[in-house]
C-alpha positions as a Python dict, from the first residue, in 0.01 Angstrom:
ca = {
    (1, 'M'): (0, 0, 0),
    (2, 'S'): (-352, 87, -179),
    (3, 'A'): (-663, -84, -67),
    (4, 'S'): (-681, -314, -388),
    (5, 'A'): (-325, -448, -316),
    (6, 'I'): (-291, -785, -198),
    (7, 'S'): (-15, -824, 72),
    (8, 'G'): (237, -1090, 43),
    (9, 'C'): (281, -1355, 297),
    (10, 'Y'): (587, -1491, 443),
    (11, 'M'): (719, -1749, 693),
    (12, 'Q'): (856, -1598, 994),
    (13, 'E'): (1213, -1649, 1138),
    (14, 'G'): (1226, -1939, 1365),
    (15, 'D'): (943, -2111, 1178),
    (16, 'V'): (1003, -2490, 1099),
    (17, 'A'): (787, -2631, 836),
    (18, 'E'): (794, -3001, 728),
    (19, 'Y'): (870, -3014, 357),
    (20, 'W'): (861, -3398, 328),
    (21, 'P'): (891, -3675, 613),
    (22, 'A'): (1244, -3688, 602),
    (23, 'Y'): (1322, -3304, 571),
    (24, 'A'): (1212, -2972, 728),
    (25, 'D'): (1261, -2617, 587),
    (26, 'R'): (1409, -2404, 855),
    (27, 'F'): (1368, -2045, 823),
    (28, 'L'): (1665, -1895, 971),
    (29, 'R'): (1816, -1546, 919),
    (30, 'V'): (2143, -1588, 739),
    (31, 'S'): (2426, -1388, 538),
    (32, 'L'): (2475, -1420, 174),
    (33, 'A'): (2738, -1289, -34),
    (34, 'A'): (2669, -1089, -348),
    (35, 'A'): (2872, -915, -636),
    (36, 'P'): (2773, -697, -911),
    (37, 'A'): (2676, -928, -1202),
    (38, 'G'): (2812, -695, -1492),
    (39, 'D'): (2923, -946, -1734),
    (40, 'L'): (2822, -1229, -1519),
    (41, 'L'): (2447, -1163, -1628),
    (42, 'R'): (2329, -1467, -1847),
    (43, 'A'): (1975, -1372, -1884),
    (44, 'E'): (1720, -1130, -1782),
    (45, 'S'): (1339, -1101, -1805),
    (46, 'A'): (1303, -799, -2055),
    (47, 'N'): (894, -791, -2028),
    (48, 'L'): (871, -801, -1629),
    (49, 'P'): (875, -427, -1598),
    (50, 'E'): (592, -394, -1806),
    (51, 'Y'): (381, -576, -1550),
    (52, 'L'): (480, -395, -1258),
    (53, 'T'): (241, -105, -1132),
    (54, 'P'): (337, 241, -1192),
    (55, 'Q'): (486, 291, -862),
    (56, 'A'): (686, -25, -883),
    (57, 'T'): (1000, -16, -1112),
    (58, 'L'): (1329, -174, -1182),
    (59, 'Q'): (1494, 98, -1371),
    (60, 'G'): (1846, 168, -1266),
    (61, 'V'): (1847, -119, -1045),
    (62, 'R'): (2175, -300, -1030),
    (63, 'R'): (2179, -662, -1083),
    (64, 'W'): (2383, -904, -871),
    (65, 'S'): (2518, -1269, -842),
    (66, 'F'): (2474, -1439, -491),
    (67, 'F'): (2675, -1713, -323),
    (68, 'P'): (2775, -1861, -7),
    (69, 'P'): (2979, -1602, 211),
    (70, 'L'): (3273, -1863, 226),
    (71, 'L'): (3319, -1860, -135),
    (72, 'A'): (3346, -1462, -156),
    (73, 'A'): (3717, -1540, 11),
    (74, 'G'): (3946, -1293, -169),
    (75, 'L'): (3677, -1103, -366),
    (76, 'D'): (3717, -733, -308),
    (77, 'E'): (3389, -624, -409),
    (78, 'A'): (3163, -855, -221),
    (79, 'V'): (2871, -730, -25),
    (80, 'F'): (2717, -943, 266),
    (81, 'P'): (2329, -897, 268),
    (82, 'Q'): (2084, -1050, 510),
    (83, 'A'): (1828, -1304, 410),
    (84, 'V'): (1593, -1566, 551),
    (85, 'M'): (1645, -1921, 437),
    (86, 'T'): (1309, -2045, 258),
    (87, 'G'): (1406, -2388, 113),
    (88, 'G'): (1683, -2603, 50),
    (89, 'R'): (1864, -2346, -156),
    (90, 'T'): (1636, -2053, -157),
    (91, 'F'): (1654, -1725, 49),
    (92, 'L'): (1437, -1447, 68),
    (93, 'L'): (1610, -1088, 89),
    (94, 'T'): (1514, -909, 417),
    (95, 'E'): (1413, -547, 376),
    (96, 'E'): (1761, -417, 504),
    (97, 'G'): (1932, -692, 264),
    (98, 'A'): (1759, -559, -45),
    (99, 'E'): (1818, -199, 45),
    (100, 'A'): (2191, -280, 102),
    (101, 'L'): (2201, -386, -254),
    (102, 'G'): (1990, -134, -396),
    (103, 'L'): (1727, -355, -488),
    (104, 'P'): (1345, -252, -405),
    (105, 'P'): (1236, -467, -108),
    (106, 'R'): (899, -526, -255),
    (107, 'L'): (760, -456, -593),
    (108, 'F'): (364, -482, -689),
    (109, 'L'): (278, -689, -1007),
    (110, 'D'): (-27, -538, -1181),
    (111, 'L'): (-288, -825, -1180),
    (112, 'E'): (-510, -684, -1435),
    (113, 'R'): (-236, -643, -1698),
    (114, 'L'): (-141, -1012, -1608),
    (115, 'G'): (-496, -1143, -1642),
    (116, 'W'): (-469, -1272, -1284),
    (117, 'G'): (-738, -1071, -1125),
    (118, 'K'): (-786, -714, -1018),
    (119, 'G'): (-554, -484, -826),
    (120, 'S'): (-183, -547, -744),
    (121, 'L'): (11, -798, -565),
    (122, 'E'): (297, -759, -340),
    (123, 'V'): (616, -951, -423),
    (124, 'R'): (966, -961, -282),
    (125, 'P'): (1304, -1065, -416),
    (126, 'E'): (1393, -1423, -342),
    (127, 'V'): (1739, -1563, -450),
    (128, 'K'): (1768, -1944, -593),
    (129, 'G'): (2104, -2114, -612),
    (130, 'A'): (2315, -1930, -347),
    (131, 'G'): (2379, -2217, -114),
    (132, 'T'): (2252, -2489, 109),
    (133, 'L'): (2319, -2621, 459),
    (134, 'F'): (2672, -2728, 471),
    (135, 'E'): (2552, -3057, 593),
    (136, 'R'): (2388, -3140, 259),
    (137, 'T'): (2687, -3039, 58),
    (138, 'M'): (2871, -3388, 77),
    (139, 'I'): (3177, -3222, 179),
    (140, 'S'): (3374, -3389, 459),
    (141, 'R'): (3454, -3109, 707),
    (142, 'A'): (3776, -3283, 814),
    (143, 'R'): (3883, -3300, 448),
    (144, 'L'): (3800, -2923, 406),
    (145, 'E'): (3997, -2791, 720),
    (146, 'A'): (4308, -3013, 594),
    (147, 'L'): (4280, -2818, 250),
    (148, 'L'): (4237, -2459, 379),
    (149, 'P'): (4606, -2408, 452),
    (150, 'E'): (4655, -2394, 84),
    (151, 'D'): (4467, -2053, 58),
    (152, 'G'): (4521, -1817, 334),
    (153, 'E'): (4208, -1587, 240),
    (154, 'L'): (3983, -1886, 238),
    (155, 'R'): (4112, -2022, 564),
    (156, 'S'): (4080, -1675, 712),
    (157, 'A'): (3698, -1657, 603),
    (158, 'Y'): (3638, -2012, 728),
    (159, 'E'): (3768, -1928, 1071),
    (160, 'R'): (3567, -1593, 1074),
    (161, 'L'): (3225, -1776, 961),
    (162, 'R'): (3255, -2054, 1198),
    (163, 'A'): (2996, -2074, 1476),
    (164, 'Q'): (3044, -2229, 1807),
    (165, 'G'): (3312, -2453, 1657),
    (166, 'A'): (3098, -2572, 1385),
    (167, 'P'): (3165, -2504, 1006),
    (168, 'P'): (3004, -2221, 803),
    (169, 'F'): (2624, -2248, 791),
    (170, 'I'): (2580, -2234, 434),
    (171, 'L'): (2787, -2361, 143),
    (172, 'C'): (2793, -2468, -208),
    (173, 'S'): (2991, -2784, -355),
    (174, 'L'): (3024, -2956, -703),
    (175, 'A'): (2850, -3257, -600),
    (176, 'M'): (2553, -3342, -804),
    (177, 'Y'): (2201, -3395, -709),
    (178, 'L'): (1914, -3406, -972),
    (179, 'K'): (2180, -3263, -1226),
    (180, 'R'): (2242, -2965, -1019),
    (181, 'I'): (2527, -2866, -780),
    (182, 'L'): (2438, -2886, -428),
    (183, 'G'): (2328, -2541, -331),
    (184, 'G'): (2347, -2389, -704),
    (185, 'H'): (2122, -2374, -982),
    (186, 'D'): (2185, -2553, -1333),
    (187, 'G'): (2271, -2274, -1602),
    (188, 'V'): (2049, -2455, -1860),
    (189, 'Y'): (1723, -2463, -1633),
    (190, 'G'): (1799, -2074, -1544),
    (191, 'A'): (1821, -1992, -1890),
    (192, 'H'): (1490, -2169, -1952),
    (193, 'D'): (1330, -2023, -1637),
    (194, 'V'): (1373, -1660, -1770),
    (195, 'R'): (1252, -1744, -2120),
    (196, 'V'): (928, -1931, -1998),
    (197, 'S'): (865, -1657, -1738),
    (198, 'N'): (893, -1378, -1981),
    (199, 'A'): (701, -1528, -2238),
    (200, 'L'): (408, -1634, -2014),
    (201, 'L'): (354, -1307, -1830),
    (202, 'K'): (69, -1224, -2058),
    (203, 'G'): (-169, -1499, -2101),
    (204, 'S'): (-89, -1779, -1864),
    (205, 'S'): (-387, -1858, -1637),
    (206, 'I'): (-182, -2037, -1395),
    (207, 'R'): (-4, -1793, -1182),
    (208, 'F'): (358, -1806, -1108),
    (209, 'A'): (631, -1608, -957),
    (210, 'P'): (814, -1415, -1232),
    (211, 'V'): (1217, -1489, -1280),
    (212, 'W'): (1387, -1155, -1302),
    (213, 'T'): (1776, -1251, -1357),
    (214, 'I'): (2018, -1541, -1406),
    (215, 'A'): (2370, -1463, -1308),
    (216, 'S'): (2718, -1680, -1319),
    (217, 'Y'): (2957, -1696, -1013),
    (218, 'P'): (3255, -1466, -1046),
    (219, 'E'): (3573, -1619, -1133),
    (220, 'R'): (3724, -1615, -782),
    (221, 'V'): (3410, -1755, -642),
    (222, 'V'): (3451, -2074, -889),
    (223, 'R'): (3806, -2117, -781),
    (224, 'N'): (3708, -2124, -409),
    (225, 'L'): (3399, -2361, -515),
    (226, 'E'): (3656, -2577, -688),
    (227, 'L'): (3890, -2611, -397),
    (228, 'V'): (3621, -2673, -126),
    (229, 'S'): (3489, -2923, -364),
    (230, 'R'): (3814, -3141, -361),
    (231, 'A'): (3693, -3245, 22),
    (232, 'L'): (3385, -3394, -94),
    (233, 'I'): (3305, -3755, 50),
    (234, 'D'): (3411, -4058, -157),
    (235, 'G'): (3158, -4136, -428),
    (236, 'A'): (3009, -3816, -430),
    (237, 'P'): (2904, -3765, -792),
    (238, 'R'): (3052, -3446, -958),
    (239, 'C'): (2861, -3202, -1162),
    (240, 'D'): (2972, -3141, -1517),
    (241, 'R'): (2712, -2877, -1598),
    (242, 'T'): (2710, -2497, -1582),
    (243, 'Y'): (2575, -2321, -1255),
    (244, 'V'): (2426, -2009, -1204),
    (245, 'N'): (2202, -1838, -947),
    (246, 'E'): (1852, -1709, -1000),
    (247, 'V'): (1653, -1373, -854),
    (248, 'R'): (1277, -1407, -874),
    (249, 'F'): (1004, -1205, -693),
    (250, 'T'): (754, -1414, -485),
    (251, 'P'): (424, -1320, -309),
    (252, 'S'): (494, -1598, -25),
    (253, 'T'): (705, -1858, 129),
    (254, 'V'): (417, -2069, 275),
    (255, 'R'): (435, -2344, 28),
    (256, 'A'): (137, -2536, -30),
    (257, 'I'): (294, -2870, 49),
    (258, 'Y'): (328, -2745, 423),
    (259, 'F'): (-39, -2788, 445),
    (260, 'D'): (-32, -3168, 361),
    (261, 'T'): (276, -3272, 574),
    (262, 'A'): (197, -3051, 875),
    (263, 'S'): (182, -3328, 1155),
    (264, 'T'): (-5, -3140, 1450),
    (265, 'D'): (-326, -2919, 1461),
    (266, 'E'): (-104, -2631, 1593),
    (267, 'Q'): (132, -2624, 1289),
    (268, 'L'): (-193, -2644, 1071),
    (269, 'A'): (-343, -2342, 1229),
    (270, 'L'): (-11, -2155, 1245),
    (271, 'L'): (10, -2186, 861),
    (272, 'C'): (-329, -2061, 790),
    (273, 'R'): (-232, -1740, 1015),
    (274, 'R'): (102, -1706, 814),
    (275, 'V'): (-115, -1663, 504),
    (276, 'S'): (-333, -1412, 661),
    (277, 'E'): (-483, -1284, 1003),
    (278, 'S'): (-817, -1214, 846),
    (279, 'R'): (-1073, -1477, 843),
    (280, 'A'): (-1242, -1326, 540),
    (281, 'E'): (-940, -1335, 367),
    (282, 'L'): (-860, -1704, 434),
    (283, 'D'): (-1216, -1813, 316),
    (284, 'E'): (-1135, -1618, -28),
    (285, 'T'): (-808, -1772, -38),
    (286, 'W'): (-945, -2134, 22),
    (287, 'S'): (-1215, -2084, -255),
    (288, 'A'): (-908, -1970, -492),
    (289, 'M'): (-717, -2258, -424),
    (290, 'I'): (-994, -2480, -521),
    (291, 'D'): (-1030, -2278, -865),
    (292, 'D'): (-666, -2360, -923),
    (293, 'A'): (-743, -2734, -1010),
    (294, 'G'): (-951, -2629, -1285),
    (295, 'R'): (-693, -2367, -1393),
    (296, 'Y'): (-423, -2644, -1441),
    (297, 'L'): (-662, -2897, -1607),
    (298, 'E'): (-812, -2624, -1839),
    (299, 'T'): (-451, -2527, -1951),
    (300, 'L'): (-406, -2885, -2036),
    (301, 'A'): (-689, -2911, -2224),
    (302, 'A'): (-671, -2572, -2430),
    (303, 'S'): (-293, -2597, -2496),
    (304, 'T'): (-266, -2933, -2641),
    (305, 'E'): (-187, -2913, -3012),
    (306, 'E'): (-51, -3153, -3282),
    (307, 'V'): (314, -3077, -3419),
    (308, 'P'): (559, -3275, -3605),
    (309, 'E'): (679, -3439, -3295),
    (310, 'G'): (339, -3562, -3195),
    (311, 'Y'): (151, -3346, -2927),
    (312, 'A'): (291, -3021, -2737),
    (313, 'W'): (122, -2904, -2456),
    (314, 'I'): (184, -2686, -2115),
    (315, 'K'): (347, -2898, -1850),
    (316, 'V'): (339, -2752, -1499),
    (317, 'G'): (523, -2962, -1231),
    (318, 'D'): (774, -3255, -1208),
    (319, 'I'): (530, -3508, -1302),
    (320, 'N'): (708, -3596, -1599),
    (321, 'E'): (959, -3773, -1357),
    (322, 'M'): (699, -4060, -1361),
    (323, 'F'): (683, -4079, -1746),
    (324, 'K'): (1000, -4273, -1793),
    (325, 'P'): (1006, -4648, -1819),
    (326, 'N'): (1319, -4851, -1636),
    (327, 'E'): (1576, -5039, -1804),
    (328, 'R'): (1328, -5313, -1867),
    (329, 'E'): (1088, -5076, -2038),
    (330, 'L'): (842, -5116, -1747),
    (331, 'Y'): (661, -4797, -1597),
    (332, 'D'): (752, -4866, -1224),
    (333, 'D'): (748, -4521, -1119),
    (334, 'A'): (412, -4449, -1261),
    (335, 'Y'): (278, -4752, -1113),
    (336, 'D'): (428, -4640, -765),
    (337, 'F'): (266, -4294, -797),
    (338, 'R'): (-77, -4446, -861),
    (339, 'H'): (-57, -4716, -589),
    (340, 'A'): (190, -4627, -325),
    (341, 'K'): (227, -4250, -303),
    (342, 'A'): (-6, -4120, -28),
    (343, 'I'): (83, -3751, -35),
    (344, 'A'): (64, -3410, -228),
    (345, 'W'): (359, -3354, -411),
    (346, 'F'): (456, -3262, -756),
    (347, 'L'): (253, -2946, -770),
    (348, 'A'): (259, -2866, -397),
    (349, 'K'): (616, -2864, -351),
    (350, 'D'): (657, -2623, -579),
    (351, 'E'): (345, -2396, -499),
    (352, 'V'): (299, -2119, -250),
    (353, 'V'): (-7, -1981, -111),
    (354, 'A'): (-109, -1606, -152),
    (355, 'P'): (-374, -1414, 27),
    (356, 'R'): (-717, -1390, -178),
    (357, 'L'): (-519, -1501, -493),
    (358, 'G'): (-492, -1868, -431),
    (359, 'K'): (-176, -2080, -530),
    (360, 'V'): (131, -1937, -698),
    (361, 'F'): (381, -2178, -892),
    (362, 'T'): (735, -2085, -800),
    (363, 'D'): (972, -2351, -974),
    (364, 'M'): (987, -2211, -1343),
    (365, 'E'): (1228, -2499, -1454),
    (366, 'A'): (936, -2751, -1399),
    (367, 'F'): (690, -2498, -1600),
    (368, 'W'): (686, -2604, -1972),
    (369, 'G'): (517, -2336, -2172),
    (370, 'G'): (536, -2060, -2421),
    (371, 'T'): (767, -2168, -2723),
    (372, 'T'): (901, -2474, -2496),
    (373, 'R'): (614, -2708, -2457),
    (374, 'F'): (646, -3065, -2340),
    (375, 'K'): (594, -3323, -2607),
    (376, 'S'): (411, -3650, -2630),
    (377, 'K'): (515, -3893, -2932),
    (378, 'D'): (172, -4008, -3023),
    (379, 'R'): (-178, -4024, -2890),
    (380, 'E'): (-133, -4329, -2679),
    (381, 'T'): (147, -4151, -2500),
    (382, 'L'): (-33, -3823, -2475),
    (383, 'R'): (-318, -4027, -2271),
    (384, 'F'): (-84, -4181, -2045),
    (385, 'H'): (100, -3871, -1965),
    (386, 'H'): (-226, -3678, -1920),
    (387, 'D'): (-378, -3940, -1721),
    (388, 'L'): (-100, -3886, -1463),
    (389, 'Y'): (-102, -3537, -1510),
    (390, 'G'): (-480, -3535, -1400),
    (391, 'L'): (-437, -3737, -1105),
    (392, 'M'): (-159, -3535, -986),
    (393, 'V'): (-397, -3229, -1009),
    (394, 'L'): (-684, -3383, -833),
    (395, 'R'): (-476, -3561, -568),
    (396, 'D'): (-262, -3243, -497),
    (397, 'H'): (-555, -3010, -463),
    (398, 'L'): (-792, -3232, -272),
    (399, 'R'): (-526, -3311, -2),
    (400, 'V'): (-383, -2941, 24),
    (401, 'C'): (-717, -2766, 1),
    (402, 'A'): (-888, -3013, 242),
    (403, 'A'): (-602, -2955, 497),
    (404, 'F'): (-633, -2573, 469),
    (405, 'R'): (-998, -2615, 526),
    (406, 'V'): (-936, -2807, 846),
    (407, 'G'): (-679, -2526, 950),
    (408, 'L'): (-949, -2273, 915),
    (409, 'E'): (-1174, -2507, 1130),
    (410, 'L'): (-923, -2512, 1396),
    (411, 'L'): (-887, -2135, 1381),
    (412, 'D'): (-1248, -2091, 1443),
    (413, 'R'): (-1328, -2387, 1700),
    (414, 'G'): (-973, -2488, 1835),
    (415, 'Q'): (-1050, -2844, 1744),
    (416, 'C'): (-1176, -3054, 1492),
    (417, 'D'): (-1251, -3433, 1517),
    (418, 'A'): (-1233, -3702, 1254),
    (419, 'R'): (-1584, -3710, 1162),
    (420, 'R'): (-1579, -3310, 1115),
    (421, 'R'): (-1256, -3372, 904),
    (422, 'A'): (-1419, -3610, 692),
    (423, 'A'): (-1712, -3393, 605),
    (424, 'L'): (-1484, -3097, 530),
    (425, 'Q'): (-1285, -3343, 278),
    (426, 'A'): (-1636, -3415, 139),
    (427, 'E'): (-1712, -3049, 110),
    (428, 'T'): (-1384, -2981, -51),
    (429, 'G'): (-1420, -3256, -320),
    (430, 'E'): (-1782, -3120, -414),
    (431, 'R'): (-1641, -2766, -458),
    (432, 'L'): (-1338, -2891, -654),
    (433, 'A'): (-1556, -3094, -880),
    (434, 'D'): (-1795, -2796, -934),
    (435, 'A'): (-1476, -2571, -1015),
    (436, 'V'): (-1363, -2818, -1282),
    (437, 'R'): (-1714, -2874, -1427),
    (438, 'R'): (-1737, -2495, -1486),
    (439, 'R'): (-1443, -2483, -1710),
    (440, 'P'): (-1557, -2515, -2083),
    (441, 'N'): (-1359, -2829, -2170),
    (442, 'L'): (-1390, -3030, -1846),
    (443, 'A'): (-1589, -3254, -1669),
    (444, 'L'): (-1542, -3429, -1320),
    (445, 'T'): (-1749, -3668, -1153),
    (446, 'L'): (-1639, -3794, -789),
    (447, 'G'): (-1831, -4124, -759),
    (448, 'T'): (-1827, -4343, -438),
    (449, 'T'): (-1578, -4565, -591),
    (450, 'A'): (-1432, -4391, -882),
    (451, 'A'): (-1361, -4037, -1011),
    (452, 'T'): (-1397, -3986, -1386),
    (453, 'L'): (-1217, -3689, -1560),
    (454, 'D'): (-1317, -3607, -1898),
    (455, 'I'): (-1084, -3364, -2105),
    (456, 'H'): (-1201, -3191, -2434),
    (457, 'Y'): (-893, -3103, -2658),
    (458, 'A'): (-1023, -2775, -2817),
    (459, 'R'): (-751, -2773, -3073),
    (460, 'L'): (-765, -3135, -3160),
    (461, 'G'): (-1140, -3203, -3182),
    (462, 'F'): (-1139, -3504, -2977),
    (463, 'S'): (-1201, -3583, -2595),
    (464, 'E'): (-1038, -3844, -2363),
    (465, 'S'): (-1206, -3976, -2047),
    (466, 'H'): (-989, -4105, -1741),
    (467, 'L'): (-1115, -4313, -1469),
    (468, 'Y'): (-921, -4317, -1132),
    (469, 'P'): (-1023, -4566, -852),
    (470, 'R'): (-1141, -4331, -570),
    (471, 'W'): (-864, -4443, -341),
    (472, 'Q'): (-591, -4348, -596),
    (473, 'L'): (-702, -3972, -523),
    (474, 'R'): (-553, -4045, -166),
    (475, 'E'): (-776, -3814, -13),
    (476, 'K'): (-658, -3683, 351),
    (477, 'Y'): (-929, -3731, 555),
    (478, 'V'): (-1169, -4013, 484),
    (479, 'A'): (-1462, -4119, 704),
    (480, 'K'): (-1384, -4462, 868),
    (481, 'A'): (-1648, -4751, 778),
}
């Protein structure tokens, strides 16, 4: 690796990181199953090879479809690479796992060519939609075991994959959760991911993990999936959409959300060490993470334009879930986001932290850019959408960056009392406000009781001012009166 290359950073096997209060990501080694994609390939980034360093290449590399090992029963051409589970349905291929498939264990993105900085960035292949924990599939173990005699190969695979009497560790089912099969990826979103990633490799100031391929499951895998899904619990909603798996290249598996949800000082310090063992690199990373708030908001200001449908703009994150009224045309979700939510979420859950570079967005289905932009029907709606979007950016960055800064203090001193945490939160806010003000179309004032965010829309010739009561920012560490 050259001196100008930025190393990727990855959680280690055995790590556990809180994702939200009711769920933690467990970084465990698992086996996946894979088959040559061939005519299963549904989409591929044609532009990605242009943004790799000369030493990194995808030329001649075979494309693959990935799925849980049980569903490979009866599939002669299946290969079983090793991976580390990195989320609810994502898996980082180990070096041995990638090599077994003929995939490069790591590539290097050319940051200058991308417009993301200097030098290069190490990225590794991560699979999305290759399964989830058995316990999350809504499959009844008793019902499944009663069905297995119908297919001898599936029953044999089940017995082979059982561990200490437990069912296979990962599986997919056709139960639907948020319009996706449990453990899989939606085909419509998958095509979107490749299209948007491909379009934004040149010109996006918001950095993201590029998506390489989308592939369907082999026919035999689909038959096995349909059989095991007959064992779903009563009332489980069935998915009627297409399903695929995705390969992307990520520089990190240290999610930004982990810094906000870490419940102990030990966890917070460990997360910082997972990003880098270099204290100087960690300082650079913290500064870059703060600057990222300006990147998100400036992208909003610069991209918004008038279109026949109203206004189109680049949306990053799932904040649009808060835009919809309920059946009584009341915006209850938006109200709850402003008044009841006290954690970072819509950005932080889908961002990872890369050394020196800052935050990198990983969930391209929530990234609406290029030719596929989010629409607001009129100026009033645009203001409503951007008011919530601005609050999301400020809240997520203030909470995550302050927690990261406290983690650095813990590395330095081994402790950080409440007064010191409040001071570090205040320092983070000042730095963030300054980073936003340095952007040409933005202004941010963090007053004692309220924050004011001004956005000038360069393509439209008008500005909007957004006022947030300071408590709506939900800062993580606030001095007690």
